[in-house]
N, C-alpha and C positions, 0 to 999 in steps of 0.2 A: 075119609077124615078119621075113622076109628084106627085104620091101619096107621095112619101117620101119627096119631096120638101114641098109639102103642110103641112105635118106633122112637120117638122123642123121649118117651118116659123110659125106655130101656136104656138110651144112651146117657140120660141124666144120672139113673141109678148106678149104671157102670162106672161113671165119672166120679160119683160120690164114694162108691165102694173102693176104688183104686187110689184115691187122693193121696192116702198115706204113703202108698208104694211109690207113686210119682215123686213125692216130696224126697223120698230116700234116694231116688235116681238123679235127683237135680233137674227134672223135667218140668217146665211150666207150661201151662195152657194159655197163658196171657202172651202178648207180643211186646212187653214193656222194652226188653233188649233191642228189638228190631226198631222201635219207635225212637229210643234214645240214639241210635246210630243213624237215624233217618232213612231207614230202608223200607220198602215197601214191595208189593206184589205177592206172589205165593211164598210164604215164609213160614218156618218153624223155628222157636226159640228155646234155648236153654237158659240157665241162669247166667251164662257168660257169652254165648255166641248166638248169633242170628243166621239160619241157613235159608238162603233164597234158592228157589227151584224154578226152572224154565226150561222149555223144549219146544220142539217142532217136529212133525211128520209131514213130509211132502210125497205125493205120489204123481207119477207121469206115464201115460201110455201112448205110444205112437204106433200107427198101422198104415201101410200103403206101399208105394213102390218108388224109392227116394234114395237108394243106397248109393248111386252113381254121384260124382262130383265134377263140376266144371268150374274152372277158375274164371272169375270176373274182374279180379284185380290181385296181382301178385306183388305183394309189398315187401319191403325190407324185412319186416318183422313177422309176417305169415301171410297165408294166402285166404282171401275171401272167396267162397264158393257158392254156387247154387246148386240145387239138387237136380239129378239128372235120373231118368228111370232105367232099369234094365230091360234087356230083351233076349231072355234065355228060353224062350219057347222051344220045346214043349215042357222044360223045367218051370218051376214056380219062381216068378219075380218078386213075391211078396216079402216085405220088410216090416219088422215090428220090433219094439223095444218096450220093456216094462221096468221101471226104477222106482224104488222106494229110498228115500234119504231120511234118516232120524238123528237128531241130536238132542242130548240131554245136558243141561248145565247146572251145576251145584256151586254155589259161592258162600263159603261160611266165614262170617265176619265177627271180630270182637274188638273192644277198644283196648289201646295200648298208650304208653306214654308219649309215643311218637305220632299218634293218629290211628285209624282203623287199621287192623291187621286182617289180612284175608287169605283164604285158600280157594283156589278155583280149579274145578274139575270139569272138562267137558268130554262126554262121550259121543261117538259119532259112528254110524254104520251106513254103508250104501250097498244095498241089494239090486244088482243091476244085470238084467238079461237082455242081451241085443241080438238080433237075428237079421242076417242079410241074405236074401234070395233062398230063404226058408232053411238056411244053414245055421244051426244053433250055435250060440257062444261066441259069436264074432266080437272081439274088442269090447267085452261087457264092462270092464273097469269097475268090478265090485270090490268092496273091501269089508272084511269082518268088524265087529265091534271093537273099537279101540279107543284109547285115550288120546284124544287129539289135542287136548291142552290139559296141563297139570302144573300149576305154578302158585307161588306164593308172593304176597305184597305187603308193605306196611307204609303208612304215611298219609299225609292229607294234602297239603299244599306241595309237598315234595314227596316223591313215591319211589321206594325201591322195590324191584320185582325180579324173580329169579324162577327158572323152571322150563317147561316146555310150554310155548305159547306163540302167538303171532307176532309179526315184526312191528317196530314202531315206526318203520319207514313210512312216510305219508305219500301217497301217490293218487291224491284226489285233486279236487278243482280242475279237471281237465277233461270233461265230457262235452261235446258240442251240443248246441240248443236246438238245431233244426231236427225235425222229427225222424228223418231218415239216417241221421248220423253221418259219419265220413268213412271212406274205405280203409285207410290206414288206421284210424282210430278203432274201428271195429276188429281189425286184425290183432290190436294190442289190448283188447278188453276194454273197449269204449274209453280211450284216453290216449296219452302219449306214453311212450316206452318207459318202463321202470328200469331196465337194464339188466346185466348178468349177475351180479353178486348174489349168492345165497343169503336169504335172510329168514328170520324165524327160527324154529326148531328149539334147541336148548339155548336159553338167553340169560343175560344178566343185563337189567335195564334200570335207568335212572332218569326219572323227569320231574320238573320243577315248574311251578306256576310263578313266572318272573313278576307278573302283574300287567295291568294295562291290556288284558287279553292275550298276552304273549306266554307261551309255555315252550321250554327248552327241554330237549330230550337227547340222551346219549345211551348207547347199548352196544354190547358185544354178543354177536348172535351166530347161529349156525355152528355152535360149539359141538353138536353131536355128529357132524360129518367127520370123515377121515380122508386123508390125502390133501393134495394141493388146494381144494376148495374150502377147507375148514377154516372157520373164523371170519367173521365180517364185523367191521366197526362201523356203526350208524349213528349219525347226528341229525337232529331235526329241530327245526324252529317253525312253530305254529302260531297263527295269530287269527283271532276272531273278535270282531266288534265293529259297531257302527255300519252295518250293512256290509261288511267286507270280511272275507275269509281268505287266508293266504298261507303259504308254507314253502320252505325249501328243505329238502332232504338230501342227504349225502351218504354214500356207502363205499366202503373199500373192502374187497374181499380176497380170500387166500392168505390170511395173515399168519395162521398158527404154525405153518411147517418151516417158516423162516427161509424159504427158497424161492427165487424168482422163477415162475413158470407162467405158462399160457392161462392158467386159472386165476392169475393175479389180475383183478380188475376193478372197476369203479363205475359208479353211476350217481348222477344228480337228477333230481325231479323237483321242479318248482310249479306252482300253480297260484293263480289269483283269480278271485271271484268278487266283484262288486255290484251291488243292487242300488241304483240311483232312480228313485221314484218309479216311472215306467220302463226303465232301461236297465239291462243287465249286461255286464262285459266280463269276459273270461279270456285269460291267456295262460298257456302251460308250455313247459320246455323240459324234455327229457334228453340227457346227454351222458356218455360215458365211454369207456374204451377199455381195452385190454392189452397186456404184454404179449409181444410176438417177437421172436428172435430176428426175424427178417424185416421187422417194421411194425410198429404198434397199430392196432385197430382202434377205430373210434366210430361212434354215430351220434347223430342229433335228430330230434324229432320235435316238431314246434306245432302248436295249435292257437288259433285265436278264433273266437266265437262271441256272437252279440245277439241280444233279443230286445225287442221293443214291442210294448203293448199299449194299444190306443183303444180304449172302451172294448168293444166286441172283437177286436183284431189283434193280432200278433203276428211279427215278421221276425225271422231269425236268418243269420247269415254265419258261415262258418269257413275257415280255410286251415289247411295242415300242409306240412312239407317234412321230408326226411332225407337224410344223406349221411355221409361219412367217408371214413377210409377203411379199406379191407385189410386184414393182415398182410404184411408185406408191403404195404404202402400204396397200393392202387386205389384210386378214388372210387367210391361208390356211386351209382347213378342217383341224381336228386329226383326224387318222385314228389309229386304235390297233387293235392285235391281240393275241391270246394264244395259246399253245399248250400241250399237255401230252402226256406220253407214259409209258407203263409198259411196262418190259422185263423179261424172265425168261429164265434159262437152265434149260429145262425138262429137259434131258437133255444127255449129253456130246456137244458139237458142234451142239447145237439151241437156237436163241434165238428168242424171239417178242417183237415190238413191237407195242403198240396206242397209238394216239393221234390227235391231230387239231389243227387251228388254225383260227382264226377271225379275219375282218378286218372292222372296222367302218369303213365309210366316211363322213366326216364331212360329205360333201355330202347335202343334204336330198333325199329321194325317190330316191337311189340304193341299191339292194339291197347288202347285206352279203354276203361270199363265206365260205365254209367248205370243210374238207376232213377226212373221218374215214376212217382206214386201219388196216389190220391186216396185219404183216409176219412172214414166217417165214424164218429163215436156217438151212440146214442143211449142216454140213460132211459132204458124202457120203464123201469120202476126205481124205487129206492134202492133195491137190492139187486138188480139185473141190468147189466150193460151190454150192448151190442157193439162190436168193432169190427169193421169191413175194410177192405183195402184192395186196390186194383193197381197195377204197375207193369213196368217192364224193365228187365235187365238187359243191357247190350254191350257190344264192343264195337269200338269205332277206330279206324276203318274196319270194316267186317273182314275177317280171314279170307285168305284166297280160296281154301277149300274148306269152308266152314262146317264143323260139326255143331258150332253153336255161333251165332252172330247176335241173335236178340231172343228174349224169352219173355212173353206176356205171362202175368200170374194174377190170380185172384184168391183172396183168402177172408175168412170170417172167424169171429169168435164170440161166443156168448158167455159172459163171466157172472158168476152168482156169488154175492158175498151177504149172506142172511145174518151175520153177526156172530158174536161169541168167538172171534178170531178164526172162523172157518171161511175158506174160499174154495171155489171149484169153476173150472171152465171147460167147454168143449169147443173145438175150433177144427177148421179144415182148410187145406191150401191145394189149389190145382194150378198146373202149369202147361204152357202151350206146348212144351217139349214132352209131355206125357206123365212127368212126375205128379204124385199126389200123396198127401199125408192127412190122416186124421188124428187129433191129439185130444187127449182127456187129461185133466189135472185136478188135483184136490190137495188141500194142505190145511193144517190147524196148528196154531202156536198157543202156547200158554207161558205166563209169567207172573 
């Protein structure tokens, strides 16, 4: 207590002795400017600006024998793999990776005649070391500290923004509800395809609140690129209200060079999510194409999913499909898949999920992929949660000379969230094919 009183007394004395200097510098210790602007969180104010500061550090470490990959579903938009072990004896088969990701965000805001005027700066760094078969530096994908975003904006119901920032292109409202997800969806980052035009980067954007939950946006993006990919026009309509969120986004790329090339492309993404009492329904569509001298290419990717909750139980069904036309005019194979899951809260803090997913490859002679899984989630305490899962991945029909036809697996994760924005977990996965991985994670955010 004596030490605490001494520290507080010293701080108070220092504050009184420097008050005159602070006034000369225009620095205030109150948050009046932030309050007037309706801003909260970790803030510092001057006589005209409120500075909001937020950030996050995440750490992840993996160790095991998992560097090999085996395709379980080869989709139009990417391959979904499972881990496979190496067999390099007497050499080391061990794989490991250590990754630290850091971001720090500053938003300085002042009032103007047109509404709040802001400057946003986001610093990001990724320090990533990846080791495969004890060989250092394989595909680490690290990057030094950089200005990921640096942009200005002004406005309230209508906002003008310019600088280096993310895209206004909305590709949400498209994730399946079943707990295993879908194979095409997971290949495109848990949704339907966004398409090829480059977005974000150097941008000029304008968005306006039309009213009744509708927001209209338009922007010129990818202005920092050179060559035939530079310049993308983006338009978006977003809606939110009465248990419904929906959007339609469109983009046309390769505009700045004024010449028709194979980098001239377009994309459309639309999504809808509706919540009606115990039921949820979601539908999404991604479509687009590109110029090609011998015949333009195109693609489409659709998803429909629903969820119903009945007291202790919930049921989810999902379906997806994709297809299109290759450059030159040849039709792409139509792939499709579906998934389903059943969940129940069997006791206080204990939940089970059972489900699976299936992928039909439209290419003749190529096996189809599937996953069946059962999951148990148990809240051991208010801050500790255990998640376990067992399941199997497989190909059907099994390949004639199979290096892989099915693979049973089991995994468990113990997560700890003691509060204060801190979270940590330790987990392990073991597979029938011999692959295994141990993972540790820790993260802390502030705002």
